[in-house]
TITOR-178733 format. One record per residue (C-alpha): x, y, z; residue number from 1. Coordinates in steps of 0.05 Angstrom, whole numbers, plus 5000, padded with zeros to 4 digits. Example, Ala and Ser with C-alpha at 12.3 -4.5 7.8 and 13.67 -1.06 7.14 Angstrom:
<vextis>
(vexti (5246, 4910, 5156), 1)
(vexti (5273, 4979, 5143), 2)
</vextis>
This chain:
<vextis>
(vexti (1190, 5978, 2192), 1)
(vexti (1181, 5933, 2251), 2)
(vexti (1120, 5936, 2285), 3)
(vexti (1120, 5953, 2360), 4)
(vexti (1105, 5893, 2406), 5)
(vexti (1086, 5909, 2477), 6)
(vexti (1122, 5868, 2536), 7)
(vexti (1087, 5810, 2561), 8)
(vexti (1029, 5829, 2608), 9)
(vexti (1023, 5896, 2577), 10)
(vexti (0978, 5926, 2528), 11)
(vexti (0980, 5990, 2486), 12)
(vexti (0919, 6034, 2497), 13)
(vexti (0901, 6108, 2488), 14)
(vexti (0878, 6160, 2540), 15)
(vexti (0852, 6224, 2518), 16)
(vexti (0839, 6289, 2561), 17)
(vexti (0812, 6355, 2538), 18)
(vexti (0854, 6417, 2537), 19)
(vexti (0845, 6488, 2560), 20)
(vexti (0900, 6528, 2528), 21)
(vexti (0905, 6598, 2530), 22)
(vexti (0902, 6645, 2469), 23)
(vexti (0980, 6637, 2451), 24)
(vexti (0978, 6564, 2464), 25)
(vexti (0921, 6555, 2416), 26)
(vexti (0958, 6591, 2367), 27)
(vexti (1021, 6548, 2373), 28)
(vexti (0973, 6485, 2370), 29)
(vexti (0943, 6510, 2303), 30)
(vexti (1014, 6527, 2282), 31)
(vexti (1035, 6453, 2293), 32)
(vexti (0980, 6424, 2259), 33)
(vexti (0984, 6471, 2199), 34)
(vexti (1060, 6451, 2194), 35)
(vexti (1037, 6381, 2191), 36)
(vexti (0986, 6396, 2132), 37)
(vexti (1039, 6431, 2096), 38)
(vexti (1091, 6379, 2100), 39)
(vexti (1039, 6326, 2078), 40)
(vexti (1020, 6371, 2017), 41)
(vexti (1094, 6377, 1998), 42)
(vexti (1108, 6306, 2002), 43)
(vexti (1050, 6291, 1953), 44)
(vexti (1072, 6342, 1909), 45)
(vexti (1142, 6319, 1905), 46)
(vexti (1125, 6242, 1894), 47)
(vexti (1076, 6258, 1838), 48)
(vexti (1115, 6311, 1806), 49)
(vexti (1160, 6252, 1780), 50)
(vexti (1095, 6214, 1758), 51)
(vexti (1072, 6272, 1715), 52)
(vexti (1140, 6287, 1684), 53)
(vexti (1147, 6217, 1662), 54)
(vexti (1078, 6221, 1633), 55)
(vexti (1098, 6282, 1594), 56)
(vexti (1162, 6257, 1570), 57)
(vexti (1131, 6188, 1542), 58)
(vexti (1085, 6234, 1507), 59)
(vexti (1139, 6259, 1464), 60)
(vexti (1170, 6190, 1451), 61)
(vexti (1229, 6196, 1501), 62)
(vexti (1267, 6136, 1509), 63)
(vexti (1253, 6096, 1574), 64)
(vexti (1327, 6101, 1593), 65)
(vexti (1329, 6173, 1590), 66)
(vexti (1257, 6184, 1629), 67)
(vexti (1262, 6224, 1697), 68)
(vexti (1272, 6170, 1752), 69)
(vexti (1214, 6149, 1802), 70)
(vexti (1217, 6186, 1870), 71)
(vexti (1208, 6136, 1924), 72)
(vexti (1157, 6148, 1980), 73)
(vexti (1186, 6116, 2039), 74)
(vexti (1186, 6158, 2104), 75)
(vexti (1267, 6158, 2114), 76)
(vexti (1271, 6186, 2042), 77)
(vexti (1215, 6241, 2049), 78)
(vexti (1248, 6263, 2110), 79)
(vexti (1313, 6274, 2081), 80)
(vexti (1289, 6306, 2022), 81)
(vexti (1245, 6356, 2059), 82)
(vexti (1304, 6370, 2108), 83)
(vexti (1342, 6393, 2044), 84)
(vexti (1285, 6435, 2016), 85)
(vexti (1257, 6468, 2078), 86)
(vexti (1315, 6515, 2078), 87)
(vexti (1309, 6541, 2007), 88)
(vexti (1233, 6527, 1990), 89)
(vexti (1198, 6598, 1998), 90)
(vexti (1139, 6557, 2027), 91)
(vexti (1178, 6541, 2090), 92)
(vexti (1241, 6580, 2093), 93)
(vexti (1217, 6636, 2133), 94)
(vexti (1174, 6597, 2187), 95)
(vexti (1193, 6525, 2193), 96)
(vexti (1239, 6537, 2250), 97)
(vexti (1180, 6559, 2297), 98)
(vexti (1149, 6488, 2303), 99)
(vexti (1172, 6422, 2326), 100)
(vexti (1205, 6376, 2275), 101)
(vexti (1147, 6323, 2298), 102)
(vexti (1100, 6364, 2265), 103)
(vexti (1134, 6357, 2199), 104)
(vexti (1146, 6285, 2211), 105)
(vexti (1071, 6272, 2221), 106)
(vexti (1055, 6300, 2157), 107)
(vexti (1111, 6259, 2119), 108)
(vexti (1090, 6198, 2158), 109)
(vexti (1019, 6205, 2136), 110)
(vexti (1037, 6220, 2063), 111)
(vexti (1082, 6153, 2064), 112)
(vexti (1022, 6113, 2095), 113)
(vexti (0975, 6141, 2043), 114)
(vexti (1020, 6122, 1984), 115)
(vexti (1030, 6052, 2013), 116)
(vexti (0953, 6045, 2014), 117)
(vexti (0950, 6064, 1948), 118)
(vexti (1001, 6018, 1924), 119)
(vexti (0972, 5957, 1960), 120)
(vexti (0902, 5976, 1936), 121)
(vexti (0924, 5978, 1867), 122)
(vexti (0959, 5909, 1871), 123)
(vexti (0899, 5874, 1906), 124)
(vexti (0932, 5868, 1973), 125)
(vexti (0886, 5915, 2013), 126)
(vexti (0818, 5898, 2035), 127)
(vexti (0760, 5944, 2020), 128)
(vexti (0741, 5993, 1966), 129)
(vexti (0795, 6018, 1920), 130)
(vexti (0842, 6073, 1947), 131)
(vexti (0856, 6132, 1904), 132)
(vexti (0922, 6170, 1892), 133)
(vexti (0935, 6213, 1947), 134)
(vexti (0915, 6290, 1944), 135)
(vexti (0928, 6349, 1974), 136)
(vexti (0894, 6375, 2037), 137)
(vexti (0855, 6436, 2039), 138)
(vexti (0866, 6484, 2094), 139)
(vexti (0792, 6495, 2104), 140)
(vexti (0772, 6423, 2105), 141)
(vexti (0835, 6388, 2135), 142)
(vexti (0832, 6360, 2209), 143)
(vexti (0878, 6394, 2255), 144)
(vexti (0921, 6339, 2283), 145)
(vexti (0996, 6327, 2303), 146)
(vexti (1034, 6273, 2335), 147)
(vexti (1095, 6274, 2377), 148)
(vexti (1142, 6213, 2390), 149)
(vexti (1203, 6243, 2414), 150)
(vexti (1217, 6299, 2463), 151)
(vexti (1191, 6319, 2530), 152)
(vexti (1121, 6285, 2535), 153)
(vexti (1101, 6281, 2608), 154)
(vexti (1044, 6292, 2655), 155)
(vexti (1062, 6341, 2713), 156)
(vexti (1057, 6323, 2782), 157)
(vexti (0999, 6359, 2802), 158)
(vexti (0961, 6320, 2742), 159)
(vexti (0932, 6383, 2720), 160)
(vexti (0979, 6403, 2666), 161)
(vexti (1016, 6365, 2610), 162)
(vexti (1081, 6382, 2575), 163)
(vexti (1095, 6374, 2499), 164)
(vexti (1156, 6392, 2457), 165)
(vexti (1157, 6466, 2436), 166)
(vexti (1086, 6474, 2459), 167)
(vexti (1107, 6478, 2536), 168)
(vexti (1063, 6466, 2597), 169)
(vexti (0985, 6464, 2574), 170)
(vexti (0929, 6462, 2626), 171)
(vexti (0884, 6398, 2627), 172)
(vexti (0809, 6409, 2635), 173)
(vexti (0808, 6353, 2686), 174)
(vexti (0857, 6316, 2727), 175)
(vexti (0890, 6261, 2697), 176)
(vexti (0905, 6217, 2760), 177)
(vexti (0882, 6156, 2725), 178)
(vexti (0942, 6157, 2677), 179)
(vexti (0995, 6193, 2724), 180)
(vexti (0992, 6147, 2782), 181)
(vexti (1007, 6082, 2738), 182)
(vexti (1062, 6124, 2701), 183)
(vexti (1094, 6141, 2772), 184)
(vexti (1088, 6068, 2794), 185)
(vexti (1126, 6043, 2737), 186)
(vexti (1066, 5999, 2711), 187)
(vexti (1057, 6045, 2652), 188)
(vexti (1100, 6090, 2602), 189)
(vexti (1084, 6141, 2548), 190)
(vexti (1099, 6122, 2483), 191)
(vexti (1069, 6179, 2440), 192)
(vexti (1024, 6237, 2445), 193)
(vexti (0972, 6269, 2395), 194)
(vexti (0937, 6332, 2395), 195)
(vexti (0872, 6341, 2360), 196)
(vexti (0817, 6393, 2347), 197)
(vexti (0753, 6359, 2352), 198)
(vexti (0684, 6378, 2372), 199)
(vexti (0700, 6452, 2387), 200)
(vexti (0758, 6440, 2433), 201)
(vexti (0833, 6411, 2436), 202)
(vexti (0846, 6343, 2459), 203)
(vexti (0915, 6303, 2474), 204)
(vexti (0914, 6230, 2471), 205)
(vexti (0970, 6191, 2500), 206)
(vexti (0985, 6125, 2472), 207)
(vexti (1011, 6086, 2530), 208)
(vexti (1040, 6016, 2542), 209)
(vexti (1004, 5997, 2606), 210)
(vexti (1001, 5934, 2654), 211)
(vexti (0935, 5907, 2650), 212)
(vexti (0911, 5841, 2685), 213)
(vexti (0853, 5804, 2651), 214)
(vexti (0790, 5823, 2683), 215)
(vexti (0743, 5772, 2714), 216)
(vexti (0682, 5762, 2679), 217)
(vexti (0615, 5752, 2719), 218)
(vexti (0583, 5695, 2680), 219)
(vexti (0638, 5665, 2641), 220)
(vexti (0600, 5603, 2616), 221)
(vexti (0540, 5641, 2591), 222)
(vexti (0540, 5667, 2519), 223)
(vexti (0497, 5724, 2490), 224)
(vexti (0467, 5742, 2421), 225)
(vexti (0461, 5815, 2408), 226)
(vexti (0412, 5835, 2354), 227)
(vexti (0424, 5910, 2339), 228)
(vexti (0362, 5949, 2318), 229)
(vexti (0329, 6020, 2315), 230)
(vexti (0269, 6011, 2362), 231)
(vexti (0313, 5980, 2411), 232)
(vexti (0386, 5992, 2410), 233)
(vexti (0403, 5919, 2429), 234)
(vexti (0361, 5856, 2444), 235)
(vexti (0400, 5808, 2488), 236)
(vexti (0384, 5739, 2494), 237)
(vexti (0433, 5691, 2535), 238)
(vexti (0446, 5619, 2537), 239)
(vexti (0407, 5618, 2605), 240)
(vexti (0344, 5641, 2574), 241)
(vexti (0344, 5711, 2598), 242)
(vexti (0326, 5768, 2552), 243)
(vexti (0339, 5842, 2556), 244)
(vexti (0317, 5901, 2518), 245)
(vexti (0364, 5960, 2514), 246)
(vexti (0325, 6020, 2494), 247)
(vexti (0349, 6067, 2439), 248)
(vexti (0368, 6135, 2468), 249)
(vexti (0358, 6171, 2398), 250)
(vexti (0400, 6229, 2421), 251)
(vexti (0398, 6259, 2352), 252)
(vexti (0319, 6259, 2347), 253)
(vexti (0315, 6291, 2415), 254)
(vexti (0358, 6348, 2390), 255)
(vexti (0327, 6354, 2321), 256)
(vexti (0278, 6413, 2339), 257)
(vexti (0335, 6452, 2374), 258)
(vexti (0378, 6438, 2313), 259)
(vexti (0324, 6464, 2264), 260)
(vexti (0315, 6527, 2303), 261)
(vexti (0389, 6544, 2305), 262)
(vexti (0396, 6524, 2233), 263)
(vexti (0344, 6574, 2211), 264)
(vexti (0379, 6626, 2257), 265)
(vexti (0445, 6613, 2217), 266)
(vexti (0413, 6618, 2148), 267)
(vexti (0390, 6687, 2168), 268)
(vexti (0460, 6716, 2184), 269)
(vexti (0513, 6736, 2131), 270)
(vexti (0553, 6672, 2126), 271)
(vexti (0617, 6662, 2086), 272)
(vexti (0620, 6657, 2010), 273)
(vexti (0680, 6630, 1969), 274)
(vexti (0659, 6653, 1906), 275)
(vexti (0655, 6726, 1921), 276)
(vexti (0703, 6728, 1981), 277)
(vexti (0652, 6749, 2032), 278)
(vexti (0674, 6740, 2103), 279)
(vexti (0624, 6717, 2155), 280)
(vexti (0594, 6768, 2205), 281)
(vexti (0603, 6761, 2278), 282)
(vexti (0537, 6740, 2287), 283)
(vexti (0536, 6684, 2241), 284)
(vexti (0599, 6659, 2280), 285)
(vexti (0562, 6658, 2344), 286)
(vexti (0501, 6630, 2316), 287)
(vexti (0538, 6574, 2282), 288)
(vexti (0580, 6558, 2343), 289)
(vexti (0514, 6549, 2383), 290)
(vexti (0493, 6503, 2330), 291)
(vexti (0556, 6462, 2331), 292)
(vexti (0553, 6455, 2408), 293)
(vexti (0483, 6419, 2402), 294)
(vexti (0519, 6373, 2346), 295)
(vexti (0581, 6361, 2399), 296)
(vexti (0533, 6345, 2456), 297)
(vexti (0496, 6293, 2411), 298)
(vexti (0558, 6261, 2394), 299)
(vexti (0587, 6261, 2466), 300)
(vexti (0520, 6231, 2493), 301)
(vexti (0523, 6175, 2441), 302)
(vexti (0598, 6154, 2455), 303)
(vexti (0582, 6155, 2533), 304)
(vexti (0519, 6109, 2523), 305)
(vexti (0554, 6060, 2472), 306)
(vexti (0619, 6057, 2518), 307)
(vexti (0573, 6039, 2577), 308)
(vexti (0532, 5985, 2541), 309)
(vexti (0594, 5954, 2515), 310)
(vexti (0637, 5952, 2580), 311)
(vexti (0573, 5919, 2614), 312)
(vexti (0565, 5869, 2562), 313)
(vexti (0639, 5846, 2560), 314)
(vexti (0641, 5845, 2631), 315)
(vexti (0584, 5797, 2646), 316)
(vexti (0589, 5746, 2592), 317)
(vexti (0642, 5697, 2571), 318)
(vexti (0622, 5696, 2497), 319)
(vexti (0586, 5751, 2458), 320)
(vexti (0556, 5737, 2394), 321)
(vexti (0540, 5795, 2341), 322)
(vexti (0520, 5803, 2272), 323)
(vexti (0565, 5826, 2212), 324)
(vexti (0521, 5880, 2187), 325)
(vexti (0530, 5921, 2122), 326)
(vexti (0523, 5988, 2157), 327)
(vexti (0547, 6026, 2093), 328)
(vexti (0491, 5990, 2053), 329)
(vexti (0438, 6002, 2107), 330)
(vexti (0453, 6078, 2104), 331)
(vexti (0428, 6080, 2033), 332)
(vexti (0358, 6072, 2055), 333)
(vexti (0338, 6148, 2060), 334)
(vexti (0281, 6132, 2110), 335)
(vexti (0327, 6094, 2159), 336)
(vexti (0391, 6124, 2147), 337)
(vexti (0392, 6174, 2204), 338)
(vexti (0371, 6133, 2256), 339)
(vexti (0413, 6078, 2238), 340)
(vexti (0476, 6130, 2236), 341)
(vexti (0455, 6152, 2307), 342)
(vexti (0452, 6085, 2334), 343)
(vexti (0527, 6069, 2317), 344)
(vexti (0522, 5997, 2299), 345)
(vexti (0595, 5995, 2273), 346)
(vexti (0619, 6028, 2336), 347)
(vexti (0583, 5978, 2382), 348)
(vexti (0620, 5920, 2340), 349)
(vexti (0687, 5950, 2346), 350)
(vexti (0682, 5960, 2422), 351)
(vexti (0657, 5894, 2435), 352)
(vexti (0717, 5865, 2399), 353)
(vexti (0773, 5906, 2435), 354)
(vexti (0739, 5905, 2501), 355)
(vexti (0732, 5829, 2497), 356)
(vexti (0803, 5819, 2487), 357)
(vexti (0816, 5855, 2551), 358)
(vexti (0768, 5813, 2590), 359)
(vexti (0785, 5746, 2557), 360)
(vexti (0710, 5750, 2530), 361)
(vexti (0708, 5708, 2463), 362)
(vexti (0675, 5751, 2409), 363)
(vexti (0638, 5714, 2355), 364)
(vexti (0613, 5751, 2290), 365)
(vexti (0558, 5714, 2254), 366)
(vexti (0556, 5714, 2180), 367)
(vexti (0523, 5769, 2141), 368)
(vexti (0478, 5721, 2103), 369)
(vexti (0459, 5683, 2168), 370)
(vexti (0384, 5688, 2170), 371)
(vexti (0376, 5707, 2245), 372)
(vexti (0311, 5738, 2241), 373)
(vexti (0283, 5689, 2189), 374)
(vexti (0296, 5624, 2227), 375)
(vexti (0254, 5600, 2282), 376)
(vexti (0293, 5594, 2347), 377)
(vexti (0243, 5532, 2371), 378)
(vexti (0241, 5493, 2307), 379)
(vexti (0293, 5517, 2259), 380)
(vexti (0249, 5530, 2204), 381)
(vexti (0269, 5584, 2157), 382)
(vexti (0222, 5634, 2124), 383)
(vexti (0230, 5653, 2051), 384)
(vexti (0213, 5725, 2063), 385)
(vexti (0202, 5768, 2127), 386)
(vexti (0192, 5841, 2113), 387)
(vexti (0225, 5896, 2155), 388)
(vexti (0158, 5923, 2173), 389)
(vexti (0132, 5854, 2201), 390)
(vexti (0159, 5861, 2279), 391)
(vexti (0130, 5792, 2304), 392)
(vexti (0155, 5728, 2275), 393)
(vexti (0101, 5674, 2265), 394)
(vexti (0133, 5609, 2254), 395)
(vexti (0094, 5568, 2196), 396)
(vexti (0116, 5501, 2227), 397)
(vexti (0106, 5511, 2304), 398)
(vexti (0064, 5555, 2346), 399)
(vexti (0122, 5601, 2360), 400)
(vexti (0100, 5673, 2363), 401)
(vexti (0155, 5725, 2382), 402)
(vexti (0185, 5787, 2377), 403)
(vexti (0232, 5783, 2319), 404)
(vexti (0288, 5818, 2346), 405)
(vexti (0281, 5770, 2406), 406)
(vexti (0278, 5709, 2359), 407)
(vexti (0342, 5738, 2321), 408)
(vexti (0380, 5746, 2391), 409)
(vexti (0360, 5674, 2410), 410)
(vexti (0388, 5649, 2344), 411)
(vexti (0452, 5688, 2354), 412)
(vexti (0463, 5658, 2422), 413)
(vexti (0450, 5586, 2391), 414)
(vexti (0511, 5599, 2345), 415)
(vexti (0558, 5604, 2405), 416)
(vexti (0528, 5545, 2441), 417)
(vexti (0537, 5503, 2377), 418)
(vexti (0612, 5530, 2372), 419)
(vexti (0603, 5548, 2300), 420)
(vexti (0604, 5619, 2268), 421)
(vexti (0614, 5605, 2190), 422)
(vexti (0647, 5672, 2185), 423)
(vexti (0719, 5678, 2178), 424)
(vexti (0714, 5752, 2178), 425)
(vexti (0756, 5804, 2214), 426)
(vexti (0744, 5812, 2289), 427)
(vexti (0719, 5739, 2296), 428)
(vexti (0760, 5707, 2349), 429)
(vexti (0733, 5636, 2341), 430)
(vexti (0772, 5595, 2292), 431)
(vexti (0716, 5546, 2281), 432)
(vexti (0687, 5556, 2216), 433)
(vexti (0613, 5526, 2196), 434)
(vexti (0574, 5524, 2135), 435)
(vexti (0542, 5582, 2112), 436)
(vexti (0463, 5576, 2115), 437)
(vexti (0434, 5611, 2054), 438)
(vexti (0381, 5660, 2071), 439)
(vexti (0327, 5686, 2025), 440)
(vexti (0364, 5754, 2024), 441)
(vexti (0430, 5723, 1995), 442)
(vexti (0451, 5765, 1936), 443)
(vexti (0450, 5724, 1871), 444)
(vexti (0457, 5775, 1819), 445)
(vexti (0523, 5790, 1790), 446)
(vexti (0558, 5863, 1790), 447)
(vexti (0533, 5908, 1737), 448)
(vexti (0590, 5914, 1679), 449)
(vexti (0585, 5991, 1692), 450)
(vexti (0609, 5976, 1764), 451)
(vexti (0664, 5927, 1751), 452)
(vexti (0734, 5951, 1759), 453)
(vexti (0757, 5979, 1691), 454)
(vexti (0822, 6016, 1667), 455)
(vexti (0826, 6054, 1725), 456)
(vexti (0811, 6125, 1752), 457)
(vexti (0841, 6187, 1719), 458)
(vexti (0907, 6201, 1749), 459)
(vexti (0916, 6128, 1773), 460)
(vexti (0974, 6089, 1769), 461)
(vexti (0993, 6014, 1753), 462)
(vexti (1046, 6000, 1807), 463)
(vexti (1092, 5940, 1809), 464)
(vexti (1078, 5883, 1854), 465)
(vexti (1149, 5876, 1881), 466)
(vexti (1174, 5922, 1937), 467)
(vexti (1228, 5926, 1984), 468)
(vexti (1232, 5923, 2059), 469)
(vexti (1187, 5978, 2093), 470)
(vexti (1243, 6023, 2119), 471)
(vexti (1282, 6025, 2054), 472)
(vexti (1268, 6063, 1991), 473)
(vexti (1214, 6031, 1943), 474)
(vexti (1236, 6038, 1871), 475)
(vexti (1188, 6026, 1814), 476)
(vexti (1215, 5973, 1764), 477)
(vexti (1152, 5984, 1715), 478)
(vexti (1126, 6045, 1684), 479)
(vexti (1067, 6081, 1720), 480)
(vexti (1005, 6088, 1677), 481)
(vexti (0975, 6158, 1692), 482)
(vexti (0915, 6151, 1644), 483)
</vextis>
């Protein structure tokens, strides 16, 4: 399938607004999201049914030419099969007409993408951890979301209401003047809309193609190195010699005492029990809603602080140097996991990357094994060891004594001045590569045999390496091994 390309001078971005639906509209929103989940589960079951059928036939020594045919998982095929089944399948026959066709298309598109990711992961064409075979979504745990790509999608003239297919006109929690005015002026157009239930309320996100001019940077010739931490959220040292310490708000730590009190209150109420079928009491629902509001407030405060920090950095400096941190590995430290997750290291890097593209701010990602904290920013000497509890860098070769985070930030800023990164990782907009300096913390141990890739997980399938075009049916030419 051909990927959408914006027009020259235009970019694709999202604008999210909170909704204030009434009782009937909220029921319709949940119905559409449930329809998307039901269509996804149907697609997963429909595709995998042929896998298990062939596996059973092979166990009975059925010849290969007489085995059940593979079912393709391309979106056009899933859509055609679903449209034929929804009229007779008792799971859909009585209620499918109540929702927009876009709700079912959302689930089918997600299922097609899930099978594509699974196939690419099995073939080694997808980065990251191995992706398992798609599974059905639970009604209790599935995230409520639905996407609209066709039909009536607009912001009303008053800026306080949006109109979506089959859902009608829904009131916004705040005015959408920032999006309505560019649309009226012809400098923006809505491509799609997505509804989502998150943090205790409904949101609508518009994918918009908008004309955006490159914003002027305050100091385009200055590079800054950013060292992220827990004591200080960010220590920024620029090539002009200025050092800034960005304090860590620690929103979760501030709310922990309140969360403990509310959690004790929830534990004293009669909660749900799936084993016995016990339903939660009204007092439990009320106490749980109070606790959730605190969690939602913490998440909103964190997002607001990170956006303000990254916007300020990308609007001031011409080059930003950040580290390629192994955040997933850092979260395994049980003593620091909560504070690292509260800081949002990965979100800071993500925002710096896409906001830098808007402002023509060059983003440089230092190599994960670059010893920024162990290297002296004055003479370049590298320490063999520097434990985490040692917060002051004392060079053994020169009289430099400095805070370790400030020293690391200065070293990161020096990478941009030298025009080298030594990374080649995703998100690095600098094409120059340099030698990777080996730090004392470089991994030298091989992966244990127990963690190496074996024959595959139960239920996994060995998929072929040859596929047809994205928009066509992908038919397997080799046998799928389920065990």
